[in-house]
C-alpha angles and dihedrals in degrees: 000000000000093000091050092048091050092049092049093045099243140102123265089250091052090048094050089050092050103046135042128223092266093058091044089053089051090052090051091052091046091051091052089055100037112019119205138182140067098316093055093044090049091053092049090051091047091049090054091049092049091049093051093045092049092047089054091051093050096046102046113017116057091164090058094054089094090069124087115270120248117268126208089247088064087068099042129093106265091023123200117344094202096066123112131207110293126229118230088255091057091047090050091052091052090049090050090051091049093049092049091050091047093049091048090053091049092050091048091049092053093049094054 
């Protein structure tokens, strides 16, 4: 009910005064079919980031293709839970990938 109230721009009390249990049930069903709210928006943003990062890797870094592609969870708060502590070499490789992606974006922006 809190997520619905937030999405509709009202308090939970205001929402409970405005809708009955039947309409609330319909909203619950709708949410199960078409989720909305910050968590869904965050995932969409992370998916876009992962797509852009992976496109940059594919277009300008053949030697880095042996590394795992980025996943949306890499760009979400909390990130991946299955990651382990990185060595400095692994961190350097990630920085190199990020710089290549960044430079590719800058080149593409200048050519537009």
